SEROPA-24989 format. One record per residue: residue number from 1; chain; x, y, z of N, C-alpha, C in turn. Coordinates in steps of 0.05 Angstrom, whole numbers. Example, Ala and Ser with C-alpha at 12.3 -4.5 7.8 and 13.67 -1.06 7.14 Angstrom:
NODE    i  ch  n_east  n_north    n_up  ca_east  ca_north   ca_up  c_east  c_north    c_up
NODE    1   A     264     -114     156      246       -90     156     264      -66     156
NODE    2   A     257      -45     142      273       -21     143     258        1     157
***
This chain:
NODE    i  ch  n_east  n_north    n_up  ca_east  ca_north   ca_up  c_east  c_north    c_up
NODE    1   A    1668     2570    1666     1686      2583    1693    1667     2568    1716
NODE    2   A    1634     2568    1712     1624      2554    1731    1635     2522    1733
NODE    3   A    1647     2514    1711     1650      2483    1717    1673     2482    1736
NODE    4   A    1697     2507    1726     1723      2507    1733    1716     2516    1773
NODE    5   A    1697     2531    1774     1694      2536    1806    1685     2513    1823
NODE    6   A    1669     2497    1806     1663      2465    1821    1675     2457    1826
NODE    7   A    1701     2452    1807     1727      2437    1808    1735     2433    1822
NODE    8   A    1740     2463    1827     1764      2472    1848    1751     2476    1878
NODE    9   A    1729     2480    1879     1710      2489    1905    1713     2459    1921
NODE   10   A    1707     2461    1953     1716      2443    1962    1677     2418    1969
NODE   11   A    1690     2397    1970     1660      2385    1959    1639     2405    1988
NODE   12   A    1615     2405    1977     1592      2397    2004    1590     2382    2014
NODE   13   A    1598     2367    2026     1601      2344    2046    1577     2339    2065
NODE   14   A    1556     2314    2062     1539      2315    2068    1539     2313    2100
NODE   15   A    1525     2303    2122     1530      2288    2146    1539     2272    2146
NODE   16   A    1538     2248    2132     1554      2222    2140    1549     2213    2113
NODE   17   A    1577     2224    2090     1578      2226    2065    1584     2183    2059
NODE   18   A    1577     2176    2032     1586      2156    2028    1592     2158    1998
NODE   19   A    1613     2140    1984     1630      2143    1958    1634     2112    1957
NODE   20   A    1640     2113    1928     1644      2091    1913    1658     2095    1889
NODE   21   A    1677     2084    1883     1699      2089    1857    1690     2068    1839
NODE   22   A    1685     2071    1814     1677      2045    1795    1693     2050    1770
NODE   23   A    1714     2024    1768     1717      2013    1741    1706     2013    1726
NODE   24   A    1705     2015    1697     1685      2006    1681    1704     1994    1655
NODE   25   A    1720     1974    1660     1737      1958    1638    1717     1934    1625
NODE   26   A    1729     1936    1606     1720      1915    1573    1734     1921    1547
NODE   27   A    1722     1895    1529     1737      1903    1510    1731     1933    1487
NODE   28   A    1746     1944    1467     1731      1965    1456    1703     1968    1439
NODE   29   A    1695     1982    1456     1662      1980    1431    1644     1961    1455
NODE   30   A    1645     1962    1470     1629      1942    1490    1606     1954    1505
NODE   31   A    1611     1982    1504     1587      2003    1513    1591     2022    1537
NODE   32   A    1613     2013    1544     1626      2026    1569    1613     2057    1566
NODE   33   A    1623     2073    1555     1611      2103    1545    1588     2104    1553
NODE   34   A    1572     2089    1534     1536      2091    1537    1529     2083    1556
NODE   35   A    1537     2066    1568     1526      2055    1597    1537     2077    1623
NODE   36   A    1558     2096    1624     1568      2108    1641    1543     2139    1637
NODE   37   A    1541     2143    1603     1527      2168    1604    1493     2156    1618
NODE   38   A    1488     2132    1611     1459      2125    1629    1463     2133    1663
NODE   39   A    1490     2113    1672     1480      2124    1700    1489     2150    1703
NODE   40   A    1502     2163    1690     1497      2197    1700    1473     2219    1695
NODE   41   A    1458     2198    1671     1427      2217    1667    1436     2237    1639
NODE   42   A    1455     2234    1637     1468      2258    1606    1489     2248    1598
NODE   43   A    1487     2251    1567     1506      2245    1556    1529     2269    1555
NODE   44   A    1552     2255    1564     1582      2262    1573    1601     2254    1551
NODE   45   A    1597     2230    1550     1618      2213    1545    1615     2210    1510
NODE   46   A    1628     2210    1495     1627      2210    1470    1627     2178    1458
NODE   47   A    1602     2174    1441     1594      2141    1433    1600     2137    1408
NODE   48   A    1609     2118    1406     1617      2115    1371    1610     2087    1369
NODE   49   A    1604     2072    1340     1608      2048    1331    1633     2036    1324
NODE   50   A    1650     2050    1324     1686      2043    1317    1685     2049    1345
NODE   51   A    1719     2035    1346     1728      2020    1368    1745     2042    1375
NODE   52   A    1757     2049    1400     1775      2073    1411    1752     2101    1412
NODE   53   A    1732     2105    1415     1725      2125    1412    1733     2141    1434
NODE   54   A    1733     2119    1459     1744      2134    1481    1774     2139    1490
NODE   55   A    1783     2159    1488     1822      2164    1490    1827     2162    1510
NODE   56   A    1819     2178    1526     1825      2180    1558    1816     2170    1578
NODE   57   A    1819     2174    1600     1795      2167    1627    1785     2195    1637
NODE   58   A    1768     2188    1637     1749      2216    1645    1730     2210    1666
NODE   59   A    1719     2222    1687     1707      2210    1705    1681     2230    1707
NODE   60   A    1653     2213    1714     1632      2219    1709    1621     2214    1744
NODE   61   A    1609     2229    1754     1597      2245    1782    1571     2229    1783
NODE   62   A    1557     2214    1794     1533      2213    1805    1530     2217    1834
NODE   63   A    1504     2236    1841     1503      2244    1874    1481     2238    1874
NODE   64   A    1474     2227    1896     1446      2211    1899    1451     2216    1932
NODE   65   A    1426     2233    1947     1429      2242    1970    1460     2245    1985
NODE   66   A    1453     2227    2005     1495      2225    2019    1515     2209    1998
NODE   67   A    1502     2197    1980     1520      2183    1963    1535     2191    1933
NODE   68   A    1556     2189    1933     1567      2195    1903    1583     2174    1899
NODE   69   A    1576     2166    1870     1594      2153    1849    1610     2159    1827
NODE   70   A    1632     2150    1838     1653      2168    1817    1656     2143    1784
NODE   71   A    1648     2147    1766     1651      2129    1744    1677     2129    1734
NODE   72   A    1703     2119    1736     1722      2123    1713    1714     2109    1681
NODE   73   A    1701     2132    1663     1708      2121    1645    1723     2110    1627
NODE   74   A    1735     2090    1625     1764      2080    1618    1764     2071    1583
NODE   75   A    1792     2082    1578     1790      2063    1546    1789     2035    1546
NODE   76   A    1786     2027    1519     1780      2002    1516    1805     1983    1521
NODE   77   A    1804     1963    1539     1833      1946    1544    1836     1936    1512
NODE   78   A    1862     1946    1501     1867      1944    1479    1909     1923    1480
NODE   79   A    1916     1913    1462     1938      1906    1467    1965     1929    1450
NODE   80   A    1983     1929    1453     2011      1951    1436    2003     1947    1411
NODE   81   A    1995     1924    1399     1997      1924    1368    1974     1933    1363
NODE   82   A    1952     1936    1369     1928      1948    1360    1932     1985    1364
NODE   83   A    1942     1985    1386     1949      2009    1391    1968     2029    1374
NODE   84   A    1977     2013    1363     1998      2026    1347    1981     2022    1315
NODE   85   A    1965     2002    1315     1950      2003    1280    1934     2025    1281
NODE   86   A    1920     2031    1308     1900      2063    1309    1915     2084    1320
NODE   87   A    1943     2082    1317     1955      2109    1326    1949     2119    1352
NODE   88   A    1944     2105    1374     1939      2115    1402    1967     2118    1417
NODE   89   A    1957     2137    1436     1985      2150    1451    1978     2125    1476
NODE   90   A    2010     2126    1490     2012      2116    1502    1999     2104    1538
NODE   91   A    1976     2133    1537     1962      2133    1556    1937     2110    1550
NODE   92   A    1926     2105    1527     1907      2084    1527    1911     2054    1537
NODE   93   A    1945     2051    1540     1948      2024    1544    1946     2024    1580
NODE   94   A    1967     2053    1588     1970      2049    1615    1940     2061    1634
NODE   95   A    1916     2083    1618     1891      2088    1633    1872     2069    1647
NODE   96   A    1875     2044    1640     1856      2024    1650    1861     2017    1673
NODE   97   A    1892     2012    1669     1908      2001    1698    1906     2024    1719
NODE   98   A    1912     2041    1712     1906      2073    1729    1885     2072    1743
NODE   99   A    1861     2057    1734     1835      2064    1742    1834     2048    1755
NODE  100   A    1840     2016    1754     1836      2000    1766    1848     2002    1799
NODE  101   A    1867     2015    1789     1886      2026    1818    1870     2035    1844
NODE  102   A    1852     2062    1836     1841      2082    1843    1810     2067    1851
NODE  103   A    1804     2034    1846     1770      2030    1842    1772     2013    1867
NODE  104   A    1743     2017    1876     1728      2001    1900    1718     1974    1884
NODE  105   A    1709     1982    1860     1697      1962    1854    1700     1960    1821
NODE  106   A    1698     1943    1807     1705      1941    1784    1680     1925    1767
NODE  107   A    1670     1935    1744     1648      1934    1717    1655     1915    1701
NODE  108   A    1659     1896    1698     1674      1878    1671    1642     1883    1645
NODE  109   A    1649     1897    1626     1628      1900    1604    1629     1878    1585
NODE  110   A    1608     1860    1577     1614      1840    1553    1588     1851    1524
NODE  111   A    1600     1855    1507     1577      1861    1481    1566     1830    1481
NODE  112   A    1541     1817    1487     1536      1800    1478    1522     1787    1451
NODE  113   A    1525     1815    1435     1514      1810    1402    1536     1806    1387
NODE  114   A    1569     1815    1393     1592      1803    1387    1596     1775    1389
NODE  115   A    1578     1754    1362     1585      1731    1369    1616     1720    1360
NODE  116   A    1636     1746    1352     1664      1729    1354    1680     1728    1382
NODE  117   A    1668     1755    1401     1681      1760    1430    1665     1755    1459
NODE  118   A    1647     1743    1450     1616      1742    1473    1630     1714    1493
NODE  119   A    1643     1694    1476     1644      1673    1495    1667     1671    1513
NODE  120   A    1681     1685    1514     1714      1691    1534    1715     1723    1536
NODE  121   A    1727     1724    1562     1737      1748    1572    1771     1749    1555
NODE  122   A    1767     1784    1539     1794      1783    1530    1825     1780    1548
NODE  123   A    1839     1774    1541     1867      1764    1554    1875     1792    1573
NODE  124   A    1866     1819    1565     1876      1842    1578    1854     1849    1598
NODE  125   A    1824     1834    1594     1806      1846    1615    1820     1820    1639
NODE  126   A    1829     1798    1631     1835      1774    1655    1855     1789    1663
NODE  127   A    1880     1800    1655     1902      1799    1660    1900     1831    1688
NODE  128   A    1878     1846    1678     1870      1861    1701    1861     1858    1724
NODE  129   A    1841     1829    1723     1823      1825    1740    1841     1804    1762
NODE  130   A    1868     1798    1747     1878      1783    1759    1903     1794    1775
NODE  131   A    1901     1814    1772     1923      1838    1777    1912     1850    1803
NODE  132   A    1883     1850    1810     1875      1861    1824    1851     1848    1842
NODE  133   A    1857     1819    1850     1841      1803    1859    1827     1818    1879
NODE  134   A    1845     1834    1897     1823      1845    1922    1803     1860    1918
NODE  135   A    1797     1880    1892     1774      1884    1884    1749     1881    1871
NODE  136   A    1723     1879    1889     1704      1857    1875    1696     1870    1847
NODE  137   A    1687     1846    1835     1685      1855    1804    1651     1842    1799
NODE  138   A    1637     1849    1791     1619      1850    1767    1611     1846    1746
NODE  139   A    1594     1821    1742     1600      1821    1704    1574     1829    1695
NODE  140   A    1574     1848    1676     1554      1861    1659    1553     1854    1642
NODE  141   A    1531     1843    1629     1524      1826    1590    1500     1855    1583
NODE  142   A    1522     1864    1566     1505      1894    1558    1489     1878    1521
NODE  143   A    1476     1900    1517     1464      1893    1486    1444     1864    1492
NODE  144   A    1434     1854    1508     1418      1831    1509    1396     1843    1491
NODE  145   A    1386     1857    1485     1364      1862    1466    1369     1863    1446
NODE  146   A    1387     1848    1425     1397      1838    1404    1397     1817    1401
NODE  147   A    1407     1803    1419     1413      1774    1424    1378     1758    1420
NODE  148   A    1372     1744    1399     1349      1735    1383    1345     1704    1415
NODE  149   A    1360     1693    1406     1359      1672    1423    1368     1676    1459
NODE  150   A    1347     1680    1470     1351      1687    1497    1373     1663    1517
NODE  151   A    1363     1639    1503     1368      1617    1519    1408     1619    1521
NODE  152   A    1414     1625    1513     1442      1631    1499    1458     1646    1521
NODE  153   A    1438     1666    1537     1457      1678    1559    1467     1666    1576
NODE  154   A    1445     1633    1590     1452      1621    1601    1479     1609    1606
NODE  155   A    1480     1603    1574     1515      1586    1568    1532     1611    1571
NODE  156   A    1525     1635    1567     1555      1653    1562    1554     1668    1597
NODE  157   A    1541     1662    1617     1540      1663    1638    1560     1645    1651
NODE  158   A    1555     1622    1645     1567      1593    1650    1591     1601    1647
NODE  159   A    1602     1602    1618     1630      1608    1609    1647     1629    1617
NODE  160   A    1632     1651    1616     1643      1673    1636    1652     1675    1661
NODE  161   A    1641     1659    1677     1639      1665    1705    1654     1630    1714
NODE  162   A    1666     1615    1694     1666      1581    1697    1654     1575    1712
NODE  163   A    1625     1584    1715     1606      1564    1730    1604     1569    1756
NODE  164   A    1615     1587    1770     1623      1601    1792    1613     1636    1796
NODE  165   A    1592     1637    1814     1583      1665    1819    1587     1672    1849
NODE  166   A    1606     1692    1866     1601      1693    1889    1610     1671    1906
NODE  167   A    1621     1656    1892     1635      1626    1903    1613     1607    1912
NODE  168   A    1594     1608    1883     1572      1582    1881    1581     1568    1854
NODE  169   A    1570     1551    1856     1570      1537    1829    1547     1548    1819
NODE  170   A    1548     1549    1791     1514      1552    1776    1516     1531    1761
NODE  171   A    1480     1528    1761     1477      1497    1742    1453     1508    1732
NODE  172   A    1443     1501    1699     1431      1512    1684    1405     1487    1682
NODE  173   A    1385     1492    1694     1365      1474    1697    1348     1475    1673
NODE  174   A    1335     1448    1672     1324      1442    1644    1287     1460    1648
NODE  175   A    1285     1474    1669     1270      1491    1674    1270     1512    1654
NODE  176   A    1289     1524    1646     1291      1541    1629    1276     1539    1600
NODE  177   A    1279     1508    1597     1271      1504    1568    1234     1501    1567
NODE  178   A    1236     1483    1591     1198      1466    1593    1195     1499    1601
NODE  179   A    1193     1521    1624     1177      1538    1631    1192     1573    1619
NODE  180   A    1195     1564    1600     1215      1591    1578    1201     1613    1581
NODE  181   A    1168     1611    1579     1153      1634    1574    1163     1660    1595
NODE  182   A    1171     1655    1620     1182      1679    1641    1207     1682    1628
NODE  183   A    1225     1661    1627     1243      1661    1630    1253     1678    1601
NODE  184   A    1253     1673    1588     1249      1690    1553    1241     1710    1550
NODE  185   A    1220     1721    1563     1220      1743    1570    1230     1768    1586
NODE  186   A    1239     1753    1596     1249      1774    1625    1281     1765    1627
NODE  187   A    1299     1761    1611     1321      1749    1612    1340     1770    1630
NODE  188   A    1333     1795    1638     1346      1813    1653    1345     1809    1681
NODE  189   A    1335     1786    1684     1332      1781    1720    1353     1770    1730
NODE  190   A    1377     1761    1721     1396      1741    1736    1413     1769    1746
NODE  191   A    1396     1769    1773     1422      1795    1779    1435     1783    1806
NODE  192   A    1425     1767    1823     1431      1752    1852    1442     1721    1841
NODE  193   A    1461     1718    1842     1472      1691    1832    1477     1670    1873
NODE  194   A    1472     1683    1889     1473      1668    1919    1469     1689    1937
NODE  195   A    1475     1669    1968     1454      1699    1982    1482     1705    1993
NODE  196   A    1489     1731    2003     1510      1747    2010    1526     1732    2038
NODE  197   A    1527     1707    2053     1532      1704    2067    1564     1694    2068
NODE  198   A    1571     1692    2081     1599      1688    2075    1612     1666    2096
NODE  199   A    1632     1650    2064     1627      1624    2071    1664     1614    2065
NODE  200   A    1670     1595    2085     1704      1586    2095    1717     1585    2065
NODE  201   A    1703     1566    2054     1720      1548    2031    1713     1560    2006
NODE  202   A    1715     1587    2005     1718      1601    1973    1742     1609    1960
NODE  203   A    1745     1611    1947     1770      1613    1919    1783     1636    1944
NODE  204   A    1809     1641    1937     1819      1665    1956    1818     1696    1947
NODE  205   A    1812     1696    1921     1800      1721    1912    1771     1736    1912
NODE  206   A    1756     1714    1929     1735      1719    1939    1732     1719    1972
NODE  207   A    1751     1712    1977     1754      1720    2014    1765     1752    2014
NODE  208   A    1776     1754    1991     1786      1784    2004    1762     1807    1993
NODE  209   A    1747     1797    1980     1716      1818    1979    1697     1820    1987
NODE  210   A    1699     1811    2017     1678      1817    2027    1659     1839    2033
NODE  211   A    1676     1864    2022     1670      1890    2040    1649     1898    2017
NODE  212   A    1651     1884    1992     1615      1893    1976    1596     1873    1973
NODE  213   A    1598     1855    2003     1579      1836    2001    1550     1841    2010
NODE  214   A    1561     1862    2036     1546      1872    2065    1521     1885    2040
NODE  215   A    1492     1875    2044     1472      1889    2022    1469     1894    1998
NODE  216   A    1482     1871    1987     1489      1864    1960    1459     1859    1944
NODE  217   A    1440     1845    1959     1414      1831    1947    1405     1865    1942
NODE  218   A    1393     1864    1920     1374      1892    1909    1341     1889    1925
NODE  219   A    1330     1866    1928     1305      1861    1943    1310     1832    1949
NODE  220   A    1280     1826    1966     1288      1799    1974    1275     1778    1956
NODE  221   A    1267     1786    1933     1266      1768    1909    1291     1758    1890
NODE  222   A    1316     1769    1906     1339      1758    1891    1342     1734    1885
NODE  223   A    1335     1707    1897     1343      1684    1897    1320     1673    1881
NODE  224   A    1291     1684    1886     1272      1676    1866    1280     1681    1833
NODE  225   A    1292     1714    1833     1292      1707    1798    1318     1690    1792
NODE  226   A    1336     1686    1811     1357      1667    1801    1340     1644    1792
NODE  227   A    1332     1628    1805     1313      1600    1796    1305     1600    1784
NODE  228   A    1288     1628    1770     1263      1632    1750    1286     1624    1729
NODE  229   A    1309     1638    1731     1327      1642    1701    1339     1613    1695
NODE  230   A    1340     1590    1716     1340      1576    1708    1371     1569    1717
NODE  231   A    1382     1582    1733     1405      1580    1745    1399     1572    1782
NODE  232   A    1420     1554    1782     1416      1542    1816    1451     1542    1819
NODE  233   A    1448     1548    1853     1478      1547    1860    1488     1528    1884
NODE  234   A    1509     1514    1880     1517      1499    1900    1548     1513    1909
NODE  235   A    1562     1495    1928     1579      1516    1943    1595     1496    1919
NODE  236   A    1629     1524    1909     1642      1518    1895    1660     1508    1913
NODE  237   A    1688     1487    1902     1707      1483    1917    1730     1498    1913
NODE  238   A    1736     1501    1937     1764      1522    1932    1792     1509    1944
NODE  239   A    1811     1533    1955     1807      1553    1934    1827     1553    1912
NODE  240   A    1837     1571    1897     1852      1567    1876    1865     1586    1877
NODE  241   A    1888     1590    1859     1913      1614    1845    1916     1611    1821
NODE  242   A    1915     1642    1813     1912      1642    1785    1943     1662    1782
NODE  243   A    1961     1649    1763     1987      1661    1752    1984     1665    1725
NODE  244   A    2002     1681    1716     2000      1690    1690    1995     1663    1665
NODE  245   A    2008     1639    1672     2006      1625    1654    1976     1601    1647
NODE  246   A    1969     1611    1681     1940      1599    1676    1925     1613    1661
NODE  247   A    1930     1640    1657     1910      1657    1639    1908     1654    1611
NODE  248   A    1921     1648    1606     1929      1637    1571    1908     1619    1562
NODE  249   A    1905     1597    1589     1881      1577    1574    1851     1585    1590
NODE  250   A    1849     1610    1602     1823      1613    1614    1803     1631    1597
NODE  251   A    1781     1629    1598     1762      1641    1580    1742     1655    1606
NODE  252   A    1741     1651    1631     1728      1677    1643    1732     1667    1665
NODE  253   A    1721     1682    1688     1731      1692    1717    1713     1676    1743
NODE  254   A    1720     1661    1751     1703      1661    1769    1695     1669    1797
NODE  255   A    1712     1694    1799     1709      1715    1821    1686     1726    1819
NODE  256   A    1670     1737    1801     1650      1757    1804    1625     1747    1828
NODE  257   A    1621     1776    1831     1601      1779    1855    1575     1776    1852
NODE  258   A    1571     1782    1824     1539      1794    1813    1543     1786    1786
NODE  259   A    1511     1792    1770     1517      1785    1741    1493     1805    1742
NODE  260   A    1492     1820    1718     1482      1840    1708    1469     1835    1683
NODE  261   A    1448     1838    1674     1439      1838    1641    1428     1865    1636
NODE  262   A    1437     1875    1614     1422      1904    1613    1425     1914    1583
NODE  263   A    1411     1932    1565     1414      1942    1543    1419     1968    1552
NODE  264   A    1442     1975    1557     1447      2010    1557    1438     2025    1539
NODE  265   A    1443     2024    1522     1429      2045    1499    1409     2059    1499
NODE  266   A    1380     2035    1510     1356      2037    1515    1354     2039    1552
NODE  267   A    1373     2043    1569     1372      2047    1591    1356     2018    1595
NODE  268   A    1356     1999    1587     1336      1979    1607    1357     1964    1629
NODE  269   A    1345     1966    1648     1361      1947    1674    1377     1964    1687
NODE  270   A    1384     1994    1675     1410      2018    1690    1406     2021    1712
NODE  271   A    1377     2027    1711     1377      2031    1743    1364     2012    1762
NODE  272   A    1360     1986    1758     1372      1957    1783    1404     1964    1785
NODE  273   A    1423     1974    1763     1447      1970    1765    1459     1991    1781
NODE  274   A    1445     2017    1773     1450      2037    1786    1438     2033    1825
NODE  275   A    1422     2023    1822     1407      2023    1856    1430     2001    1869
NODE  276   A    1440     1981    1865     1463      1958    1867    1485     1980    1876
NODE  277   A    1503     1996    1861     1522      2002    1862    1516     2027    1878
NODE  278   A    1497     2044    1884     1493      2064    1911    1490     2044    1936
NODE  279   A    1475     2025    1939     1486      1999    1952    1512     2001    1971
NODE  280   A    1532     1996    1953     1563      1988    1952    1576     2001    1968
NODE  281   A    1570     2031    1970     1588      2055    1974    1583     2046    2008
NODE  282   A    1615     2060    2013     1626      2059    2035    1624     2084    2050
NODE  283   A    1621     2091    2069     1630      2121    2093    1649     2121    2074
NODE  284   A    1663     2151    2070     1670      2163    2059    1676     2189    2048
NODE  285   A    1694     2216    2048     1690      2243    2041    1683     2238    2012
NODE  286   A    1668     2255    1998     1663      2259    1973    1692     2270    1963
NODE  287   A    1691     2266    1930     1714      2274    1922    1700     2297    1907
NODE  288   A    1682     2312    1905     1671      2327    1880    1649     2338    1894
NODE  289   A    1645     2372    1890     1626      2377    1885    1591     2368    1879
NODE  290   A    1569     2366    1891     1550      2361    1881    1538     2361    1855
NODE  291   A    1546     2392    1846     1535      2409    1826    1548     2394    1800
NODE  292   A    1577     2381    1810     1594      2366    1781    1585     2343    1770
NODE  293   A    1586     2339    1745     1577      2316    1728    1601     2309    1713
NODE  294   A    1615     2312    1711     1640      2301    1700    1663     2325    1709
NODE  295   A    1688     2311    1703     1722      2321    1712    1716     2339    1690
NODE  296   A    1710     2326    1662     1725      2348    1635    1714     2374    1644
NODE  297   A    1731     2387    1618     1733      2412    1616    1711     2412    1600
NODE  298   A    1700     2433    1591     1671      2445    1570    1699     2430    1551
NODE  299   A    1717     2440    1546     1727      2445    1515    1736     2409    1509
NODE  300   A    1740     2392    1534     1745      2368    1532    1724     2362    1518
NODE  301   A    1694     2365    1541     1676      2350    1524    1668     2350    1498
NODE  302   A    1673     2377    1488     1663      2388    1459    1680     2372    1435
NODE  303   A    1707     2373    1443     1725      2363    1429    1721     2327    1431
NODE  304   A    1710     2320    1444     1694      2278    1445    1678     2285    1425
NODE  305   A    1655     2307    1435     1633      2299    1416    1635     2306    1386
NODE  306   A    1652     2326    1381     1653      2331    1359    1670     2304    1344
NODE  307   A    1691     2297    1353     1708      2272    1339    1696     2244    1345
NODE  308   A    1664     2244    1357     1651      2216    1360    1637     2217    1327
NODE  309   A    1628     2252    1324     1621      2244    1293    1636     2242    1270
NODE  310   A    1662     2255    1282     1678      2245    1256    1680     2215    1249
NODE  311   A    1677     2205    1271     1689      2174    1277    1662     2162    1262
NODE  312   A    1634     2165    1265     1618      2162    1254    1611     2162    1227
NODE  313   A    1627     2183    1215     1625      2187    1183    1646     2179    1165
NODE  314   A    1663     2176    1179     1690      2179    1161    1696     2148    1160
NODE  315   A    1706     2135    1134     1707      2106    1132    1738     2099    1147
NODE  316   A    1732     2074    1160     1757      2064    1173    1777     2072    1187
NODE  317   A    1804     2073    1180     1828      2086    1194    1825     2119    1185
NODE  318   A    1808     2130    1174     1807      2155    1168    1811     2178    1191
NODE  319   A    1788     2172    1203     1783      2194    1230    1803     2188    1255
NODE  320   A    1821     2166    1255     1840      2167    1274    1867     2194    1263
NODE  321   A    1867     2207    1246     1879      2215    1241    1879     2253    1249
NODE  322   A    1859     2253    1241     1845      2282    1251    1854     2292    1274
NODE  323   A    1868     2322    1277     1872      2338    1291    1856     2358    1300
NODE  324   A    1844     2361    1315     1823      2379    1330    1838     2407    1346
NODE  325   A    1830     2435    1328     1844      2457    1344    1824     2481    1342
NODE  326   A    1813     2482    1370     1792      2503    1378    1801     2531    1372
NODE  327   A    1791     2554    1356     1801      2570    1345    1782     2589    1358
NODE  328   A    1758     2588    1369     1742      2610    1378    1728     2599    1399
NODE  329   A    1726     2617    1429     1711      2592    1447    1698     2619    1461
NODE  330   A    1669     2622    1464     1667      2652    1473    1634     2660    1475
NODE  331   A    1624     2664    1496     1600      2671    1500    1586     2699    1479
NODE  332   A    1563     2688    1465     1551      2704    1445    1538     2725    1464
NODE  333   A    1528     2751    1448     1510      2777    1468    1484     2768    1474
NODE  334   A    1468     2746    1469     1449      2731    1481    1467     2707    1495
NODE  335   A    1477     2699    1506     1486      2683    1527    1492     2653    1508
NODE  336   A    1495     2651    1483     1498      2631    1468    1523     2624    1472
NODE  337   A    1534     2598    1462     1568      2596    1463    1573     2597    1432
NODE  338   A    1591     2611    1429     1607      2611    1401    1627     2596    1403
NODE  339   A    1630     2571    1385     1653      2554    1382    1658     2550    1352
NODE  340   A    1690     2559    1342     1701      2559    1316    1718     2537    1318
NODE  341   A    1720     2507    1308     1741      2491    1310    1752     2481    1285
NODE  342   A    1785     2488    1284     1790      2475    1251    1802     2447    1258
NODE  343   A    1795     2426    1232     1802      2396    1233    1823     2400    1215
NODE  344   A    1843     2386    1219     1870      2390    1208    1872     2353    1192
NODE  345   A    1880     2352    1180     1876      2326    1164    1904     2323    1149
NODE  346   A    1911     2293    1147     1944      2287    1136    1939     2293    1107
NODE  347   A    1923     2286    1096     1924      2286    1059    1895     2304    1055
NODE  348   A    1900     2304    1020     1872      2316    1011    1852     2301    1009
NODE  349   A    1857     2273    1003     1835      2262    1005    1817     2260    1024
NODE  350   A    1832     2252    1041     1813      2261    1074    1794     2284    1073
NODE  351   A    1805     2310    1072     1795      2333    1070    1768     2335    1049
NODE  352   A    1778     2316    1028     1748      2318    1010    1738     2295    1020
NODE  353   A    1735     2276    1032     1717      2260    1045    1704     2268    1072
NODE  354   A    1722     2286    1085     1711      2298    1108    1690     2322    1102
NODE  355   A    1696     2332    1077     1675      2358    1062    1652     2349    1063
NODE  356   A    1657     2331    1044     1635      2316    1035    1630     2333    1003
NODE  357   A    1617     2320     985     1592      2333     959    1586     2347     970
NODE  358   A    1576     2373     951     1568      2398     973    1573     2408    1000
NODE  359   A    1589     2396    1013     1597      2403    1041    1572     2388    1062
NODE  360   A    1559     2363    1047     1544      2355    1058    1555     2343    1092
NODE  361   A    1574     2335    1095     1582      2308    1114    1596     2328    1132
NODE  362   A    1609     2353    1134     1618      2370    1146    1594     2388    1162
NODE  363   A    1570     2388    1140     1548      2403    1165    1529     2388    1171
NODE  364   A    1528     2364    1175     1515      2342    1181    1535     2341    1216
NODE  365   A    1563     2335    1212     1579      2331    1239    1572     2356    1255
NODE  366   A    1569     2381    1245     1570      2402    1257    1549     2415    1264
NODE  367   A    1517     2399    1251     1491      2403    1260    1486     2382    1284
NODE  368   A    1496     2358    1279     1493      2340    1300    1507     2335    1326
NODE  369   A    1525     2349    1329     1552      2361    1342    1544     2377    1365
NODE  370   A    1535     2399    1337     1518      2424    1357    1496     2420    1374
NODE  371   A    1479     2399    1369     1453      2395    1387    1459     2381    1401
NODE  372   A    1479     2357    1400     1496      2339    1428    1507     2363    1449
NODE  373   A    1514     2383    1444     1539      2405    1464    1509     2421    1468
NODE  374   A    1481     2430    1456     1463      2442    1475    1459     2422    1506
NODE  375   A    1456     2404    1498     1444      2377    1511    1455     2371    1533
NODE  376   A    1483     2382    1528     1503      2380    1548    1505     2404    1560
NODE  377   A    1509     2429    1560     1512      2442    1562    1485     2463    1576
NODE  378   A    1462     2452    1567     1435      2464    1568    1437     2496    1564
NODE  379   A    1440     2503    1538     1442      2532    1533    1450     2528    1492
NODE  380   A    1438     2548    1488     1437      2545    1453    1478     2548    1443
NODE  381   A    1482     2535    1425     1505      2532    1417    1506     2535    1392
NODE  382   A    1527     2556    1376     1537      2554    1356    1556     2549    1343
NODE  383   A    1566     2525    1334     1589      2507    1325    1593     2510    1294
NODE  384   A    1619     2521    1289     1627      2525    1261    1657     2508    1251
NODE  385   A    1653     2487    1236     1677      2467    1233    1696     2483    1197
NODE  386   A    1711     2478    1204     1734      2482    1182    1752     2462    1182
NODE  387   A    1760     2456    1156     1777      2436    1147    1809     2448    1130
NODE  388   A    1827     2437    1145     1847      2442    1129    1865     2414    1130
NODE  389   A    1882     2418    1107     1900      2397    1105    1929     2412    1116
NODE  390   A    1944     2393    1144     1950      2402    1155    1987     2400    1141
NODE  391   A    2001     2423    1147     2026      2426    1136    2043     2407    1150
***
C-alpha cells in the first residue's frame, strides 16, 4: 500500500530539480542488473548467471539531493532466434528499444571476462546505438576483477571504441609496459579520454551529443589518469556516416563519450560512475517521489527474486518453463509478510528436479529468496513454495 501510494503521489519536487534517464544495454548476462542494484544501494533487480534473468523493463530510482537518476534496467539485447529458443515473449525484443527512446544517456555494458564476446559489440547493441546516435553513450567495461592480464584492457578499449573516444583518437603508449606497476594495480582509472571542449571536426553522431559534455570531467586529474593508463588522445578525422550495411563489418562504436572500468558485483568504481551520472543530469521535473526505489510492485519484486533462485538451481532450459502463481500475500499478526507461491512446471521430471532429494532444492530456494525479500522489504518474510505439474 505504501509503495502504491508513493507511485501515485505527485513527486516532492525540490526547488531546482534535475533528472537523468539512463538506459543500460548490453548482451544478456553482462551484469546490467547487478550494476543497477549497486547504483540503487539495495537489491531490487534479479541477478543470475543464466541469461535472460531480467524479463521486463523495470525502473530503478536514485534520488540524491536535488537530482534524480532513473535507471531503465532492460532485458539483454537478443535476436529473435534466441528469444524463441528461451521461450521469451515479444516484449524481450522491444523493451530495450523502448528504453532507448526515453533515455538521456545510454550505458553500454561489456563483460570483459567473457573471451568469446568481449572483443566486439553485438550486432543488436550496434544496431541500437546507430538507431539513436543523438543519445550520448558511455562504454562500461564490467568484471575487470576477473581479468588476469590487465594489459588486455587497452586492447579491448581500442577495439570497442574503434580507437576514438569523445571525438579524439586513442593511442596505447609503451609506457604501459615499462611503467606497469601503477597501471596494472589500478586498471580502473581510464575514465576521461579527452577534454570535454567542443570540436569542429567530429563525427556527426558526436556533434549531436554536446548536451552531456559539460562537466563530464569527474575531477581535475582526469587527463592525468588517462596518460597513466597508457592512453593518449589525438584529434579524430571525421565526419562519418553509419548505415545498416556498415554495421555488419563493425566491431566497435566510435561515438562513446567516456569509458569506465569497474567490477559491479563488488561495487568497485561504481561510485565513480554514479558521480559522473549525477553530473550529467539536466534541469527538469522529477518523475518519482523521493521515497520510491523502483517502479515495480512488491509482487513483481517477489516473483523476480524467486525466479532468480529457480534459474540458479535448475539445469539448462528447465527454469524457463516454470509459471509462478501467488496464492497468498498478507500481513501476519506481528507485521511479518506471509507469502505462498505455487510453481507450475510442464512435466513430472521437472517437478522432481525442483523439489530435489528430500525437498532440499525447494527448501534452499525458499530460504534464500525469503532472506533477499527481507532485505528488500525491510521486514520479516515467511515464504512457502509449492510445486505442481500444470494440467
